[in-house]
Structures are given as structure tokens and as C-alpha cells.
mmCIF file as gemmi writes it, N, C-alpha and C atoms, coordinates in Angstrom:
data_model
loop_
_atom_site.group_PDB
_atom_site.id
_atom_site.type_symbol
_atom_site.label_atom_id
_atom_site.label_alt_id
_atom_site.label_comp_id
_atom_site.label_asym_id
_atom_site.label_entity_id
_atom_site.label_seq_id
_atom_site.pdbx_PDB_ins_code
_atom_site.Cartn_x
_atom_site.Cartn_y
_atom_site.Cartn_z
_atom_site.occupancy
_atom_site.B_iso_or_equiv
_atom_site.pdbx_formal_charge
_atom_site.auth_seq_id
_atom_site.auth_asym_id
_atom_site.pdbx_PDB_model_num
ATOM 1 N N . UNK Axp A 1 ? 0.88 -1.2 -0.018 1 0 ? 1 A 1
ATOM 2 C CA . UNK Axp A 1 ? 0.046 0.047 -0.024 1 0 ? 1 A 1
ATOM 3 C C . UNK Axp A 1 ? 0.832 1.251 0.053 1 0 ? 1 A 1
ATOM 4 N N . UNK Axp A 2 ? 2.029 1.259 0.676 1 0 ? 2 A 1
ATOM 5 C CA . UNK Axp A 2 ? 2.907 2.38 0.775 1 0 ? 2 A 1
ATOM 6 C C . UNK Axp A 2 ? 3.846 2.407 -0.468 1 0 ? 2 A 1
ATOM 7 N N . UNK Axp A 3 ? 4.22 1.29 -0.931 1 0 ? 3 A 1
ATOM 8 C CA . UNK Axp A 3 ? 5.1 1.28 -2.088 1 0 ? 3 A 1
ATOM 9 C C . UNK Axp A 3 ? 4.925 2.194 -3.172 1 0 ? 3 A 1
ATOM 10 N N . UNK Axp A 4 ? 3.723 2.3 -3.765 1 0 ? 4 A 1
ATOM 11 C CA . UNK Axp A 4 ? 3.562 3.159 -4.98 1 0 ? 4 A 1
ATOM 12 C C . UNK Axp A 4 ? 3.561 4.617 -4.606 1 0 ? 4 A 1
ATOM 13 N N . UNK Axp A 5 ? 3.149 4.907 -3.476 1 0 ? 5 A 1
ATOM 14 C CA . UNK Axp A 5 ? 3.171 6.44 -2.92 1 0 ? 5 A 1
ATOM 15 C C . UNK Axp A 5 ? 4.647 6.717 -2.662 1 0 ? 5 A 1
ATOM 16 N N . UNK Axp A 6 ? 5.406 5.904 -1.954 1 0 ? 6 A 1
ATOM 17 C CA . UNK Axp A 6 ? 6.841 6.163 -1.675 1 0 ? 6 A 1
ATOM 18 C C . UNK Axp A 6 ? 7.649 6.211 -2.958 1 0 ? 6 A 1
ATOM 19 N N . UNK Axp A 7 ? 7.321 5.219 -3.823 1 0 ? 7 A 1
ATOM 20 C CA . UNK Axp A 7 ? 8.048 5.404 -5.119 1 0 ? 7 A 1
ATOM 21 C C . UNK Axp A 7 ? 7.819 6.596 -5.905 1 0 ? 7 A 1
ATOM 22 N N . UNK Axp A 8 ? 6.634 7.171 -5.918 1 0 ? 8 A 1
ATOM 23 C CA . UNK Axp A 8 ? 6.252 8.381 -6.502 1 0 ? 8 A 1
ATOM 24 C C . UNK Axp A 8 ? 7.077 9.49 -5.996 1 0 ? 8 A 1
ATOM 25 N N . UNK Axp A 9 ? 7.124 9.555 -4.652 1 0 ? 9 A 1
ATOM 26 C CA . UNK Axp A 9 ? 7.908 10.602 -4.001 1 0 ? 9 A 1
ATOM 27 C C . UNK Axp A 9 ? 9.332 10.459 -4.505 1 0 ? 9 A 1
ATOM 28 N N . UNK Axp A 10 ? 9.876 9.43 -4.502 1 0 ? 10 A 1
ATOM 29 C CA . UNK Axp A 10 ? 11.24 9.134 -4.924 1 0 ? 10 A 1
ATOM 30 C C . UNK Axp A 10 ? 11.599 9.631 -6.334 1 0 ? 10 A 1
ATOM 31 N N . UNK Axp A 11 ? 10.61 9.219 -7.135 1 0 ? 11 A 1
ATOM 32 C CA . UNK Axp A 11 ? 10.765 9.65 -8.554 1 0 ? 11 A 1
ATOM 33 C C . UNK Axp A 11 ? 10.54 11.089 -8.79 1 0 ? 11 A 1
ATOM 34 N N . UNK Axp A 12 ? 9.694 11.618 -8.021 1 0 ? 12 A 1
ATOM 35 C CA . UNK Axp A 12 ? 9.436 13.12 -8.108 1 0 ? 12 A 1
ATOM 36 C C . UNK Axp A 12 ? 10.688 13.939 -7.542 1 0 ? 12 A 1
ATOM 37 N N . UNK Axp A 13 ? 11.32 13.303 -6.486 1 0 ? 13 A 1
ATOM 38 C CA . UNK Axp A 13 ? 12.318 14.198 -5.853 1 0 ? 13 A 1
ATOM 39 C C . UNK Axp A 13 ? 13.688 13.949 -6.76 1 0 ? 13 A 1
ATOM 40 N N . UNK Axp A 14 ? 13.837 12.823 -7.327 1 0 ? 14 A 1
ATOM 41 C CA . UNK Axp A 14 ? 15.115 12.659 -7.969 1 0 ? 14 A 1
ATOM 42 C C . UNK Axp A 14 ? 14.994 12.739 -9.662 1 0 ? 14 A 1
ATOM 43 N N . UNK Axp A 15 ? 13.702 12.756 -10.066 1 0 ? 15 A 1
ATOM 44 C CA . UNK Axp A 15 ? 13.517 12.935 -11.574 1 0 ? 15 A 1
ATOM 45 C C . UNK Axp A 15 ? 13.907 11.693 -12.328 1 0 ? 15 A 1
ATOM 46 N N . UNK Axp A 16 ? 14.053 10.562 -11.649 1 0 ? 16 A 1
ATOM 47 C CA . UNK Axp A 16 ? 14.619 9.322 -12.296 1 0 ? 16 A 1
ATOM 48 C C . UNK Axp A 16 ? 14.131 8.156 -11.56 1 0 ? 16 A 1
ATOM 49 N N . UNK Axp A 17 ? 14.028 7.022 -12.375 1 0 ? 17 A 1
ATOM 50 C CA . UNK Axp A 17 ? 13.431 5.715 -11.786 1 0 ? 17 A 1
ATOM 51 C C . UNK Axp A 17 ? 14.606 5.019 -11.092 1 0 ? 17 A 1
ATOM 52 N N . UNK Axp A 18 ? 15.937 5.521 -11.288 1 0 ? 18 A 1
ATOM 53 C CA . UNK Axp A 18 ? 17.214 4.778 -10.824 1 0 ? 18 A 1
ATOM 54 C C . UNK Axp A 18 ? 17.091 4.435 -9.256 1 0 ? 18 A 1
ATOM 55 N N . UNK Axp A 19 ? 16.813 5.617 -8.467 1 0 ? 19 A 1
ATOM 56 C CA . UNK Axp A 19 ? 16.718 5.308 -7.076 1 0 ? 19 A 1
ATOM 57 C C . UNK Axp A 19 ? 15.545 4.494 -6.507 1 0 ? 19 A 1
ATOM 58 N N . UNK Axp A 20 ? 14.432 4.597 -7.285 1 0 ? 20 A 1
ATOM 59 C CA . UNK Axp A 20 ? 13.26 3.789 -6.902 1 0 ? 20 A 1
ATOM 60 C C . UNK Axp A 20 ? 13.577 2.277 -7.01 1 0 ? 20 A 1
ATOM 61 N N . UNK Axp A 21 ? 14.146 1.977 -8.14 1 0 ? 21 A 1
ATOM 62 C CA . UNK Axp A 21 ? 14.539 0.619 -8.448 1 0 ? 21 A 1
ATOM 63 C C . UNK Axp A 21 ? 15.725 0.159 -7.663 1 0 ? 21 A 1
ATOM 64 N N . UNK Axp A 22 ? 16.626 1.078 -7.207 1 0 ? 22 A 1
ATOM 65 C CA . UNK Axp A 22 ? 17.686 0.606 -6.189 1 0 ? 22 A 1
ATOM 66 C C . UNK Axp A 22 ? 17.103 0.373 -4.936 1 0 ? 22 A 1
ATOM 67 N N . UNK Axp A 23 ? 16.224 1.242 -4.472 1 0 ? 23 A 1
ATOM 68 C CA . UNK Axp A 23 ? 15.57 0.964 -3.153 1 0 ? 23 A 1
ATOM 69 C C . UNK Axp A 23 ? 14.805 -0.321 -3.132 1 0 ? 23 A 1
ATOM 70 N N . UNK Axp A 24 ? 13.968 -0.464 -4.247 1 0 ? 24 A 1
ATOM 71 C CA . UNK Axp A 24 ? 13.295 -1.765 -4.335 1 0 ? 24 A 1
ATOM 72 C C . UNK Axp A 24 ? 14.15 -2.991 -4.225 1 0 ? 24 A 1
ATOM 73 N N . UNK Axp A 25 ? 15.28 -2.968 -4.877 1 0 ? 25 A 1
ATOM 74 C CA . UNK Axp A 25 ? 16.244 -4.081 -4.916 1 0 ? 25 A 1
ATOM 75 C C . UNK Axp A 25 ? 16.939 -4.362 -3.584 1 0 ? 25 A 1
ATOM 76 N N . UNK Axp A 26 ? 17.248 -3.286 -2.798 1 0 ? 26 A 1
ATOM 77 C CA . UNK Axp A 26 ? 17.717 -3.38 -1.486 1 0 ? 26 A 1
ATOM 78 C C . UNK Axp A 26 ? 16.641 -4.153 -0.722 1 0 ? 26 A 1
ATOM 79 N N . UNK Axp A 27 ? 15.531 -3.631 -0.704 1 0 ? 27 A 1
ATOM 80 C CA . UNK Axp A 27 ? 14.415 -4.19 0.088 1 0 ? 27 A 1
ATOM 81 C C . UNK Axp A 27 ? 14.179 -5.694 -0.219 1 0 ? 27 A 1
ATOM 82 N N . UNK Axp A 28 ? 14.34 -6.015 -1.569 1 0 ? 28 A 1
ATOM 83 C CA . UNK Axp A 28 ? 14.219 -7.347 -1.949 1 0 ? 28 A 1
ATOM 84 C C . UNK Axp A 28 ? 15.251 -8.222 -1.261 1 0 ? 28 A 1
ATOM 85 N N . UNK Axp A 29 ? 16.542 -7.77 -1.342 1 0 ? 29 A 1
ATOM 86 C CA . UNK Axp A 29 ? 17.667 -8.543 -0.684 1 0 ? 29 A 1
ATOM 87 C C . UNK Axp A 29 ? 17.544 -8.704 0.68 1 0 ? 29 A 1
ATOM 88 N N . UNK Axp A 30 ? 17.075 -7.507 1.438 1 0 ? 30 A 1
ATOM 89 C CA . UNK Axp A 30 ? 16.861 -7.723 2.881 1 0 ? 30 A 1
ATOM 90 C C . UNK Axp A 30 ? 15.698 -8.697 3.148 1 0 ? 30 A 1
ATOM 91 N N . UNK Axp A 31 ? 14.643 -8.677 2.47 1 0 ? 31 A 1
ATOM 92 C CA . UNK Axp A 31 ? 13.465 -9.575 2.715 1 0 ? 31 A 1
ATOM 93 C C . UNK Axp A 31 ? 13.934 -11.091 2.554 1 0 ? 31 A 1
ATOM 94 N N . UNK Axp A 32 ? 14.659 -11.352 1.388 1 0 ? 32 A 1
ATOM 95 C CA . UNK Axp A 32 ? 15.127 -12.695 1.186 1 0 ? 32 A 1
ATOM 96 C C . UNK Axp A 32 ? 16.14 -13.227 2.163 1 0 ? 32 A 1
ATOM 97 N N . UNK Axp A 33 ? 16.921 -12.238 2.741 1 0 ? 33 A 1
ATOM 98 C CA . UNK Axp A 33 ? 18.014 -12.517 3.849 1 0 ? 33 A 1
ATOM 99 C C . UNK Axp A 33 ? 17.141 -12.917 5.197 1 0 ? 33 A 1
ATOM 100 N N . UNK Axp A 34 ? 16.13 -12.086 5.317 1 0 ? 34 A 1
ATOM 101 C CA . UNK Axp A 34 ? 15.217 -12.399 6.465 1 0 ? 34 A 1
ATOM 102 C C . UNK Axp A 34 ? 14.537 -13.782 6.447 1 0 ? 34 A 1
ATOM 103 N N . UNK Axp A 35 ? 13.945 -14.032 5.281 1 0 ? 35 A 1
ATOM 104 C CA . UNK Axp A 35 ? 13.273 -15.188 5.116 1 0 ? 35 A 1
ATOM 105 C C . UNK Axp A 35 ? 14.232 -16.479 5.181 1 0 ? 35 A 1
ATOM 106 N N . UNK Axp A 36 ? 15.381 -16.353 4.549 1 0 ? 36 A 1
ATOM 107 C CA . UNK Axp A 36 ? 16.336 -17.481 4.459 1 0 ? 36 A 1
ATOM 108 C C . UNK Axp A 36 ? 17.156 -17.706 5.84 1 0 ? 36 A 1
ATOM 109 N N . UNK Axp A 37 ? 17.274 -16.735 6.628 1 0 ? 37 A 1
ATOM 110 C CA . UNK Axp A 37 ? 18.239 -16.858 7.788 1 0 ? 37 A 1
ATOM 111 C C . UNK Axp A 37 ? 17.477 -16.688 9.027 1 0 ? 37 A 1
ATOM 112 N N . UNK Axp A 38 ? 16.323 -16.141 9.264 1 0 ? 38 A 1
ATOM 113 C CA . UNK Axp A 38 ? 15.798 -15.838 10.44 1 0 ? 38 A 1
ATOM 114 C C . UNK Axp A 38 ? 14.467 -16.512 10.733 1 0 ? 38 A 1
ATOM 115 N N . UNK Axp A 39 ? 14.025 -17.537 9.917 1 0 ? 39 A 1
ATOM 116 C CA . UNK Axp A 39 ? 12.829 -18.255 10 1 0 ? 39 A 1
ATOM 117 C C . UNK Axp A 39 ? 13.188 -19.44 10.962 1 0 ? 39 A 1
ATOM 118 N N . UNK Axp A 40 ? 12.221 -19.928 11.492 1 0 ? 40 A 1
ATOM 119 C CA . UNK Axp A 40 ? 12.367 -21.158 12.439 1 0 ? 40 A 1
ATOM 120 C C . UNK Axp A 40 ? 12.513 -22.398 11.615 1 0 ? 40 A 1
ATOM 121 N N . UNK Axp A 41 ? 12.957 -23.446 12.049 1 0 ? 41 A 1
ATOM 122 C CA . UNK Axp A 41 ? 12.976 -24.806 11.435 1 0 ? 41 A 1
ATOM 123 C C . UNK Axp A 41 ? 11.584 -25.347 11.25 1 0 ? 41 A 1
ATOM 124 N N . UNK Axp A 42 ? 11.251 -26.168 10.239 1 0 ? 42 A 1
ATOM 125 C CA . UNK Axp A 42 ? 10.066 -26.751 10.233 1 0 ? 42 A 1
ATOM 126 C C . UNK Axp A 42 ? 9.573 -27.442 11.454 1 0 ? 42 A 1
ATOM 127 N N . UNK Axp A 43 ? 8.342 -27.485 11.782 1 0 ? 43 A 1
ATOM 128 C CA . UNK Axp A 43 ? 7.83 -28.249 12.883 1 0 ? 43 A 1
ATOM 129 C C . UNK Axp A 43 ? 7.812 -29.707 12.687 1 0 ? 43 A 1
ATOM 130 N N . UNK Axp A 44 ? 8.279 -30.45 13.608 1 0 ? 44 A 1
ATOM 131 C CA . UNK Axp A 44 ? 8.287 -31.93 13.304 1 0 ? 44 A 1
ATOM 132 C C . UNK Axp A 44 ? 7.487 -32.623 14.559 1 0 ? 44 A 1
ATOM 133 N N . UNK Axp A 45 ? 7.037 -33.889 14.2 1 0 ? 45 A 1
ATOM 134 C CA . UNK Axp A 45 ? 6.44 -34.521 15.264 1 0 ? 45 A 1
ATOM 135 C C . UNK Axp A 45 ? 7.585 -35.314 16.037 1 0 ? 45 A 1
ATOM 136 N N . UNK Axp A 46 ? 7.772 -34.867 17.396 1 0 ? 46 A 1
ATOM 137 C CA . UNK Axp A 46 ? 8.855 -35.539 18.155 1 0 ? 46 A 1
ATOM 138 C C . UNK Axp A 46 ? 8.448 -36.891 18.661 1 0 ? 46 A 1
ATOM 139 N N . UNK Axp A 47 ? 7.21 -37.227 18.668 1 0 ? 47 A 1
ATOM 140 C CA . UNK Axp A 47 ? 6.92 -38.464 19.325 1 0 ? 47 A 1
ATOM 141 C C . UNK Axp A 47 ? 7.258 -39.555 18.165 1 0 ? 47 A 1
ATOM 142 N N . UNK Axp A 48 ? 7.908 -40.564 18.659 1 0 ? 48 A 1
ATOM 143 C CA . UNK Axp A 48 ? 8.375 -41.645 17.724 1 0 ? 48 A 1
ATOM 144 C C . UNK Axp A 48 ? 7.239 -42.703 17.672 1 0 ? 48 A 1
ATOM 145 N N . UNK Axp A 49 ? 7.027 -42.922 16.432 1 0 ? 49 A 1
ATOM 146 C CA . UNK Axp A 49 ? 6.102 -44.058 16.121 1 0 ? 49 A 1
ATOM 147 C C . UNK Axp A 49 ? 6.63 -45.419 16.355 1 0 ? 49 A 1
ATOM 148 N N . UNK Axp A 50 ? 5.881 -46.164 17.109 1 0 ? 50 A 1
ATOM 149 C CA . UNK Axp A 50 ? 6.347 -47.533 17.578 1 0 ? 50 A 1
ATOM 150 C C . UNK Axp A 50 ? 6.11 -48.477 16.398 1 0 ? 50 A 1
ATOM 151 N N . UNK Axp A 51 ? 6.924 -49.194 16.014 1 0 ? 51 A 1
ATOM 152 C CA . UNK Axp A 51 ? 6.912 -50.172 14.918 1 0 ? 51 A 1
ATOM 153 C C . UNK Axp A 51 ? 6.685 -51.596 15.462 1 0 ? 51 A 1
ATOM 154 N N . UNK Axp A 52 ? 6.62 -51.88 16.757 1 0 ? 52 A 1
ATOM 155 C CA . UNK Axp A 52 ? 6.465 -53.202 17.231 1 0 ? 52 A 1
ATOM 156 C C . UNK Axp A 52 ? 5.032 -53.658 17.047 1 0 ? 52 A 1
ATOM 157 N N . UNK Axp A 53 ? 4.848 -54.829 16.831 1 0 ? 53 A 1
ATOM 158 C CA . UNK Axp A 53 ? 3.493 -55.38 16.577 1 0 ? 53 A 1
ATOM 159 C C . UNK Axp A 53 ? 3.079 -56.163 17.858 1 0 ? 53 A 1
ATOM 160 N N . UNK Axp A 54 ? 1.887 -55.988 18.113 1 0 ? 54 A 1
ATOM 161 C CA . UNK Axp A 54 ? 1.257 -56.575 19.291 1 0 ? 54 A 1
ATOM 162 C C . UNK Axp A 54 ? 0.599 -57.921 18.768 1 0 ? 54 A 1
ATOM 163 N N . UNK Axp A 55 ? 0.87 -59.13 19.447 1 0 ? 55 A 1
ATOM 164 C CA . UNK Axp A 55 ? 0.379 -60.349 18.957 1 0 ? 55 A 1
ATOM 165 C C . UNK Axp A 55 ? -1.225 -60.45 19.607 1 0 ? 55 A 1
ATOM 166 N N . UNK Axp A 56 ? -2.081 -60.842 18.654 1 0 ? 56 A 1
ATOM 167 C CA . UNK Axp A 56 ? -3.462 -60.926 18.942 1 0 ? 56 A 1
ATOM 168 C C . UNK Axp A 56 ? -3.844 -62.291 19.203 1 0 ? 56 A 1
């Protein structure tokens, strides 16, 4: 929601799309870094499933 407005301000202030694309690229790299390094490991079921059979 804020990205188009802030991009418009950056383009208006600089008169070029260069800074807008640069900022978008930096935010993309920052987001990818957060997702790849700061997320938790997948949740697993710690209960072991017994494979022994019960005689009937």
C-alpha cells in the first residue's frame, strides 16, 4: 500500500527511476535474507512411532 506512494515521491524528488529501483532491490535482498536466515526450522512430530507389533 505504501510502495506506490513512496516510489512516486522518490521519482518526483530525483526525476529518475534509478533510485526507486535501487531501493526496491535493496528491500528485496533484505527480505530474502530475513526469510532464508531468520525463520524457524519446520515443525516436526517429536513422538516416535512404535513399529512393534502386538500379538493378538
